[in-house]
Each structure stands twice: as C-alpha cells, then as structure tokens.
N, C-alpha and C positions, 0 to 999 in steps of 0.2 A: 650890478656888482656892488658888494659892500665896500665901504671905504676902510682904509687902514685904521686900526684901533677899534673897529666894531666887529662884533661876532658874526661869523658866517651864518647865513640863514640855513634852515634845514628843509630843503625842497624834497618833494616826493620823487625819489629816484628809482630807476630800474632795479629789480632784484638781482639781475645778472646781466653782465655785458658779454653776450655770447661770442662776439668776435674775438674777445681776449682769451676766452677758453679755447676757441678753435686755433688761434695762432700759437698757443702753447703746445698744442698737439703737433702742428707743423714744425715748430722749432725742435721738439723732441726727436722727430724723424731726421732732421738735419744732423743731430748729434749721432744717431744710429749710423747714418751714411758716412759720417766723418770717421767713425771707428772701424769701418770695414773698407775704407777707400783703397788702401794699399793692396788689398787682396782681390779686388774686382778686375777680372780680365777685360782689357780693352778700354778701361776708363782713363781718358786723357783729355787734353784740350780744355775748352771752357767748362765742360761739366765737372772735370776734376778740380779746376780752379775754384769753382763754387763750393764743392763738397769739402775741399781742404780748409775752408773757413767755417766749417760747421760748428766749431767750438764757440763761435761768437753767439750761438743761440743761448748759451749760458748767461751772457750779459743781458740779453732780453729777459731771461727768467728772473734775474736779480731785480731789475727795474720793475717787472710785473709783480713780484712778491711784495715789494714795498708799497706799490700802488694798491694792491688788493687788501693788504692788512691794514693800511691806513683807513680805507673805506669801511672795513668790517669792524675795526676795533678802536679807533681813535676816540670816539665819543664814549664808549664803554669804559675805557681806561681812564679818561679824564674824569668821568662821573664817579668812578669807583676808587680812583687813586691807586696807590701801590697795593691795596688790598685786593684789587682786581687782577693784578699781575700773575699770581699763581694759577688762576683759572685760564688765563691766556696761555701760559707756558704749558699747562697740562693738555690743552686742546691742540697745541702745535705738536707736542710729543705724540699724541694720539694720531695725528695726521701723518707724521713722517716716519716715526720709529718702527712700528710693527713690520711694515713691508721691507724697510731697510734691514732689519734684523733677520728676516726670513731669507732675503736674497744673499746677505752676507753668510748665513749658515749654509746656503747652497754652495757658496764659494769655498767654505771650509770642507764640505763633502768632496768637492772637486779636487781640492788640494790634497786631501787624504788619499783619494784614488790615484792621483799622480805620484804621490810618495810611495804608495804600495807597488806601483809599476816602475819605480826608479826614475821617474820623470819630474820630480818636484822642482818647481822654479822658486827658489828662495827669494829672489828679488820681487816677484809678483805676489807671492803668498808667504810673507814673513809671519810665522806663528807668534813671535814675540810681540808683534804690534796689534794682535787681535783685540785686546781689551780696549784700546783707544779707538779702534774702528767701531766696535759695538757701542761705545759711548758717544760716537760721532764728534770726537774732538781731534781726529787725526790731522786735520789741516789747520790747527791752531798754532802751528810752529813746532809740533812734536815729531814731524817726519821730514825727510829730505827728498822723498820720491813718492809718487802715487803707487798704491798697492791695493791688493784684494779687488774690490769692485771700484775701479778708477772713477767712474762718474760720481760716486758718493762723496767725493771731495767737496762738491758744491753744496750738498746737503749739510755737510759738516760746517761750512762757513755760514750757511743760512741759519743754522741753529745758534750760532753766535749772534747774528743779527736779531733773532727772536729774543734772546736774553736781554739785549740792549733796548729793544723796541719800546717797552713800557716806560723806561726812563726818558727816551727821546720824546714820547708823546706828552709826558708831564713837563718836560723842560721847554719844549718848543710848541707853540700853538700856531700852526700854519693857517688856521682859520682867520686870524686877525691881520694877515698880510695881503696886500693887493696882488693881483695876478702878475704884474710886472716884476715885483720883488720875488715872488715864488719862482718865476722863470729864471731870474738871475741866480737864485740859490741853486736850482737844479743844474743849470749850466756851470756855475762855479764849482760845484762838487765834482762834476765830470772833468773840468779843466784841472782841478787839483789831482784827480786820479791820473790823468795823463802825465802831469809833472812827477808824480810818485813813481810811475813806471819808467819814465824817461830817466829819472835820477838813478834808478836801479839798473839801468842799461838794458831794459826790456823793450824790444821793438814791436812785439805783438802782445795782445791780451792773454795769450796762451803760454807766455814765457814764465818759467819758474813758479808754477802753481803752488808748490808747498810753501814758498816764501811770500808770494804776492797775492795769492787767491783770496785771503781774508780781507785785505783792504779793497780789492776789486769788488767783493760783495758788499762791504759796508758802505762804500761811496755810492754804488749804483742803487742799492736798496734804499738808502736815504734820499737819493734823487727821486726815486719812485714815489716816496711818500709826498714830496712836494708836488709831483705831477698829479697825484690824486686830489690834492687840495685845489689845484688849478681846474681839474675836471669838474669838481663840485660847483665851482663858480660859473663854469661855462656850459654845464649840462643843458641839453635841449637846444643849443645854438650850433647846429651842425655845420653852419658856414665856416666856423673856425677850423674845421678839419682840413679845409683846402690849403691854407698857409702851412699847416703842419705837414701835409704831404709834400708840399714844395720844399719845406725845410729838410725833410728826410731825404728827398732826392738830391738836394744840393750837397748835403753832408756825404752821401754815398758817392756822388760825382767827385767830390774833393778827395775822398779816399782812393778812388780809381785813378786819379791823376797825381797821386803822390803824397797826400796828406797822411799824417800818422794814424794808423789804425786805432791806437790807444786814445785818440781824441775824436776822430771822425765817426767811428762806428757807435760808440755809446751815445753821441749826440744824435745820430741818425735813428737809433732805436728809441730814444726819448721822444723825438718828433713822431715816429711811427706809432708808438704806444698811445700817445695823446690823440693822434688822428683816428686810430681805430676806436678808441673810447668815445670820441665825439661823433664819429660817423654813425653809431647806433646800428640800425638794421640796414643801412644803405651800403651793404657789403655782402658779397657771396659767402663770406666766412661764417655767416650765421646758419648755413645749411646744416641739417641734422648730422650727416656723416662726419663733417669736419668738427662739429661740436662734440661728437662722441669721441673722436680721436683726442680732443683736448681733455675730456674727462678721464681717459685712461692713460694720459701722458706721463704721469708720475711712475706708473708701473712700466711703461715703455722705457723711460729714461733709466730706471734702476736695473731692469732685468737684461737689457740687450747686450751689455758688455760681457758678462760671464756666460750668457747663453751663446755668444759667438765663440768663445773659447771651447765650450763643450761641443758646439756644432762642428767645429774644425776637427776635434778629436774623433768624432763619430763619423763624419762624412768626407773629410778631406784627407786623402792618403798621404800626400807629400806637400812640402812647402812650395809656394809659388802662386800664380794667379788662380782664382776660382772662377769657374764658368758661370754665366748668367742663370742657368737653371738652378744651380745650387744656391746662388745668391737670392733668387726669388723664393726658394724654399725657406731659407733662413728668415727672410723678411716676413713671410707668412707666419712662421713660427713665433717671431717676435710679436706680431699682431695678436695671434691667438693667446700667447702667454700673457700679454698685457691685459686682455679682456678677462681672462680667468683670474689673474691676480687682483685686478681691480674689483671685480664682483665677488670673488670668493675669499679674498684676504683683506685687501686694503679697506674697503668700506665697512665690512662686518667688524673688523678689529677696531676701527676708528669709533664706530657706534658703541661697541662694548666698553671701550675705555672711557669714552665721554660720559657714559651712564654710571661709571664707578665713582667719579670724584667731581666735585664742583657742579652745581646744578646748571642746567641750560641757561645761558645768559638772556637778558631781555632782547626784544626785537631790535634788529639793526636799525640805527637811525640813518644810515647811508647805504648805498648799493653794495651788493656783493658782486665783485667783478669777475667771479670765477675763482675757485679755491686756488691759493698759492700752492706751488709744488710742495 
C-alpha cells in the first residue's frame, strides 16, 4: 500500500470485473419486479417484502457508476485536464442517450394512441414536459412528479454526475490518500446523505424522488469513486473480501432490526460492491448467463416500465391482479426486448456516435469494471 502523499502505483488490473457486470443485471430485474409487484396475483409475505424494496437497486447502480467511471477515466482526465472532459461527456452521451431517446419516443407513441382513444393520462404523459425529458434534465428540480418513462429519472441525475465528474477528478486525487482515509470519506458521504434525507423528512430512499433524487445520486456516485480507489490499492488481495461481506451482512441486519434505510442500505451496498470487486472469480456471478444479463441491463432498465403499460393495454382486460402465466409472458417479453435493444440499438448507436467525434482515447491505465449504466 502506498503511503499518504505518494502517488498510487499502476498495477496490471483485470480488463473487466465480471461479477459487477452480472450484479448490475440482477439489480435491474429487481427494479422490474418492483414496478409490477402490485399487479402480481398471490404475491405476498416475505417475497413481496423483498420485491417492495426493489427501488434500492438504483442506489447500487449509483455506487457502481462512480466506481466504474473512476477506474475507466480518472487517469485520462488527470493527464488530459479539462481538455479531455468533452471527450468524456461525448462518450457518456453516446452510452446513455440514444436508447433513452428511442424508449421515450415509444412512450410518445403510446401516449398518442391513448389520446386517440380518449384514455390519455396527463399526469403520466405530460406533453409540455417532453423537451426536458429528451434533454435528460427532468430530475434536476424541474418537475414535481415522475412522468413518461419513470425509471429514466435515475439516468437524468446520473447525467448531472457525469457533468461534474471531470471537475471532481481534477480537484480530488484519491490516489494520494491511504485506504483508511478513503473508507472514511466513502462512509462520511453516505452519512451526510442520510442526514440530508432525515432533514427532509424522508424515511426511505424512494421518498420524494423529484426533490431528493439528485443528491441521492451525487453522494452515492462520489462514494463509488472512493471505493474504486480503495479497490486499486487492494486488488489481488481477495482475503479483504471477507470483512466486506461481514460488513454488508451487519448493515443489512441493522436495517432489518430497525436502523434507518437511508443509512444502513447504502452502507451495505458499499461493502457488497467492494466485496464483489475484491472477490474476483471466486463467485458464481461470473457465469456467462448472468454476465449477459448484466450486459443488456441498461436496456432492461429503460424498456420495462413502458412495456408493462403497453402489455396491460394489450393483454389485461380489467384492473386487478394479473395471473402468473401473463406475468411470465411479460417477463419473457422484457428479456427479449432487452436483447434486441442492446444488440440492435444500444451498441450500434454507441459505436456510431463514438466514431463521429473525439478519437478513441488511449488504453485504460486501470480496469474497466463493466460499463456503467
């Protein structure tokens, strides 16, 4: 371990942490189940209690995004300075916007169909707000309720984190801090997040997303960057994964016994993320099917909400519980749609845009932990 005040060494690191890619896919499916939970016939008891917390997957996404982008871009941004920032922003735009725009346009088509049949829901599909949704700034304090494609709120706040990220990298050099200080910074950011939510009267991380979602992202994303610096220091020392697993279990136990969700769960996810990164291949999450679910997870996350609305219009005749055969059909449709969108839209559009502006950056000096959402 390097001492404080000395630059971090540049070890030869893995080109991808497959477990992190896989866990992103699992998290995306928790969000899917969260959004359909109230319609699933017979879903109750502890399975419902778990699914009802599916929104917490977004907090893991925010931590993971900070982790991945620090590994992939911190050295390039420091070496290139602010001149490298436009290239970073363009590549993030190429990563997230094309699929978002396509899915949102599908929502517009659905809203027009509903309007033509006299069933337009102005609260869910407010045409006046469409410009800020296309610009991905809807959750920067410009709206008071989620609308159009609800899950895109998190992409909106992540885009704000992307705008700030180059300045964070230039202002703070995590490489020069010892692991203990980095850990205190990550924990301190999450404690501050808890106090921000507590001061706003929010009992869960899902409360008042239009007002609190942005700070939720910025604090967790920043904590994720500190975790990445910790991982670089400890890479190859798998034994450190065990205390991280214990820490995650203790935080989860604290939550189950009454600790505030706004404190316990981000801390649990922080320990879990570091444990998975340190564990390397010593986890079943590296299996090819789970890894593939992670690769298509951005498409899963963006498409499932509006697809559920369209699915109910087409297959569900009346309000009320939906039987398991129809739920299974919907889940298969989400999986197929995710694969088609990933291979047919997301990756080709990303490649095309990246070829249009700013040349391919130099080889990464650190590991790519799996693309951020």
